[in-house]
N, C-alpha and C positions, 0 to 999 in steps of 0.2 A: 210474571205474571201479566194479563192483558194490558193493568195500568203500566208497569215498568217499560213493556212495548211501545206503548203509546207514547209515552215521555222520551223515548228512546228516537222516535220517529221526530218529535216535534225537536229535538235537538238537531236530528240531521236536517229538517227542513231550516232550523236558524242557521247552522254553518253554512247550508248552501246559497241563502238569502243574502245575509250580510257581505258577502263577498261580491254578488251581484248588482247589489244598493251601492256599494262602494265603487264599482266599475262603472257604473252608470252614471254617477255622479260626476266622474271625470271626461265622461264623452263630451267632446268640444261641443260649440254649437256650431248646427251647420252653414257652409259661408251664405251670405246674401248673395241669390242669384243677380243677375246685372238689370233685371226689370224691378225688383225690391229694393234694391241697391237707388235705383233711380227713385222710385216713391219716396224714400227715406230723403235724400236730397234734395228732392221738391218740397218737402216739408220743414217744419221748423218746432221747436218746443215753446211751451209757456209755463210758469211756474204754478202749481196749485198747492198749500200748505204744505210746502216742502218737496213734493212729487212733480217731477217732468212729464208733463203730457204733451206727447206729439199731436201735429195738427197740420194739414194741408189747406191753404186759402190760397184760390187762385181767380185771380180776375178776368171774365169772359166777357158775353157779350155786349158790345155798346149800344147804348139808346135804352138798356133796361137798367132800371134799380133793384131788380129782384134780389134777393139773398135766399140761398139754399144751404141747409145743415144737413149732412148724413148722419145718421147715429146706425152702425155695424152693428152684426150680432155675436153669441158665442159660440165656437172660441175662436173666433178668429180676429178680423182687424179693418182700420179702415181700408185697408188694401180690398178688400169686397167690392170695392165702388169703382175698381179700375178700368171694368170694361165700358162703364158707362159714363166716366168721365169728361171725355171730351164733349160727347152729346150732350151731357149736360150744362156745360160750360159755355155751348152755342146758345144756350137759351136763356140763362141765367148771368147775372153782372157778378155775382161773388158765389162761388160753389167750396165750401169748408167742409173738411170730414178731419175727425180728431178718431184717434184710439183711446178708448176708455182706461183708466186707472185699473193693471191687474192685465193690459191685451197689450198686442202689437208692440210698437216702439216706447209705448210709456211706460215711468215706473210700474214697479212690480212688489211693490213693500209687503213683507212677510214675517212675523203670524200678523195679519190685519182683518178687520172687519169690513169686506165688503159690501156695500149696500146702491141699492138703486138711488136712494136719495140722495147718497154721494155721486153719485154719476152724472145726477142732473145739476145740482150743483156745477160740477166742472163744465158741463156746458154753459150753467149761464154765467160762470167765470169768465169761459174762452169768449162770450158773446161782449162780454164787457170788457175783456182784455184789448179785443179787435174795436172796441169803441161802435158797435153797434146796439148798445140797449137799447136806443130811440126807434131803432128798424123794425119794421114787420118782417118776421122770419117763417121762410118757408121748412118745415121738416119732411124728409124723407127718412124711413126706417125700417129695419129691419130685426127679425128674432128679437134679443135682449133690448135690441133699440128700441122696440114699440114699447116695451116699458117704461124705459126710461123718457120715451115720448111721452106719455100717457103721464109720467109725475108732472113732467112739464107744462103738459095742458092743465093738469089738475091746476099747480102754481097761477097759471095764467086766467083760468076761468074765476081764482079764489082772488086773484090781485095781491098776492104774497109780493114780499119786498123782493127786490130782485128779479122780477121773473120776465122772461121773452114773452114779446108781442108775438103771437102765433099766427100767422095769416093762413096758411092750410094745413094740414095735416097728412101723410100718406103713409100706410103700416102695410108691413109685408110679411107674413109665414111668422107671426109671432106669437108666442103660448099666452093670449091674453086672455083667455078663458080658460082656468085650472081643471074645468071639468070637461075638457076635449082638449087637455094638452099630455100627450104623452113622453115625457123623458126617456132618452136611450136607457136600456141597462148600466151603463158605465155612468153616467150620468149621475142614475139613483143611487149607486153604487157608493160613489166620492161624495158624495153630500150628506153621505147618512151615514159614513162609518167610523166615524170619529178617529180616532189612532192609525186605523190600516189604511184611513183613504191618506195620511202622508207617507206611506207605504206605496199606496197602488201611485201616487203621482210620480213617486221617484223610479220607479218601472215601468213607467209608460216610455213608449218607443213608436219611431215612425210607423213601423209595422202595424201598431192596434191604434194608432192614432188613424191611418189611412182606410182602417178596414172601417172603423167607427165614422168616419165623417163620408165616405162610400155613401154607407148605408142612408144615407139621407139625399143623396142628390140620385136623379132617375138614371135607368139602366142605359139611355141614350146619351146621355148629357155628362158623364164621370169627367171628375178634373185627369187633366194630363199628369204625368208622373212629375214634371215639374211645380204645376201648379199645387201639388199636394206638396212636396217640397218647400214651395213658398209659403202655404198655411201653417205645416208643421215649425218653420223656422219662426215665423213671427210668435208662434206661441213659446218653442223654446229661447226665445230672446230675451235676456231678462231674467231666465228660468223660469218663465211664465207655466211651465208644466207644474210648479210647486204651489202655484194659488187657485189651482183650478176648483180644488175642493171647496175653498173659500168663497170661491166667485159665484160656484153654483148653488148658494144659499138664497141666490134671488128668487129658484123656484119656491121654496118658502114663503120669502118676502111675497110672490105673486098670490099666494093664497090667503096670505094674511090680512093684506091690503086690496082685495079684490075688490070690496065695494067702493076704494077710492078711486083707483083708476078706471074699472069699466064704469062707475058714476061718472066720471067725466067724462068719459068717450059717448055715453049714451046721452049727454045733456049739452053737449057743446053747441054752439050754433055756425063754428069753422066750418069753410069745406073740408070734408073728409073723403079719405080715398082708401081701399085696401087692394092691393093687389097680390093677387094668391097663385102660389104654383099647387095644383090640386094633389098630384102623387105623394104629398108629404106625411110622411110615417108618424111625424112629432103632432102635427095638427089636422089630423087625416079629414079627408073628403067624404061625405057631403057633411059631417056631424059639425066640425067649426064654421065652415062658411054658411052653413045655416041658422046656427046659433047667432054670427055676427049679424047676419040680415035681418034676424028677428030681433034684437038688441037695439041695433044701433042702423035705426031706420032712415036716418038722414044722409048716410053714405053710400057713394057711387062703388062699385065693384068692378075690377076686371081680372078674371080669371083665366090663367094662361093653358098652353095646350095639355092636353091629357097627361104627357110624357113630364111634364115640370115638378119637381120636387121642394125641395124646401130653401134653397138658395137660387130663387129664381134670377136674380141680377147678374148671376154667372152662368147658371144654365140656359136662359132666354135674354139674354139683354139688348136685342134689338125689340123682341114683344113687349119687354118690361120697360126700357125707354119709353117705346110707343104708348104704352097704358099711362105711363106717368106722364108724359106731355100733353096727353090729350085731356087727363084731368086737368094739370095747370094752368092749360089755355079755354078750361071752360069757363072760369070765372073771371 
């Protein structure tokens, strides 16, 4: 009968899938490239609620007291900033970047309820750990980091205990408005598929990853093979691929807390800037930037070349750095 044939088909699928998963779970972590190894060696860890958080803290410009914190995007890590790291160090006294919990070289606990609120707590914890609580902090963020930055901004505006004193905020290509944010198909699948998500995260491999991440880079600014491998290695480190479905709940959190985070952005009086790669399929042009300009009237905006997409700091590091320095030197 059709029912029996269907049942047999599912049994065959199961018999094929189980060994595939078993094999995949024993694929070793890719070796750290010399560049990625050097990035890790230049950083260190602090402990936040029993989890180790990786960060880099470098002293740069003499004669400046300015501090900059860099907040990276999903699904990558602090290594996203490596192309502009030296340029930023020539302007700021201290440049600090961390890997959020669940990302890069930081711990990736599972099962775990990852949240934007806790990531903001971690940033505040790092600032306290470094003895910078009384210091005015400049924030430069991208993608997922934009939303963490908005939570930090909300706390700062409402004088919450332990909050950062924010001197300026520069966002880039983050889905800060749910109504103009278009997650990738795989992201939607992973965040909403329940038990199936845990299977999908185990079956994810370099080929699927590179195809997915390549789709959010411009056609003329694609990562090199070694850059793809560095991104993938950062995800695979500490089995980070297995927590992606949990981390992706941030998309639902953005929707739930839209008024809180967009409200903080539209009412703040601190200097604001947006650096935008307009070919971004996740936050498409012109809908995203038109809404941003309409709602965040006090912010200045830099729109990069037409062929720059979702990762502007990697795709056009010179243009990105110049846009940021023009902003930071304008007040």
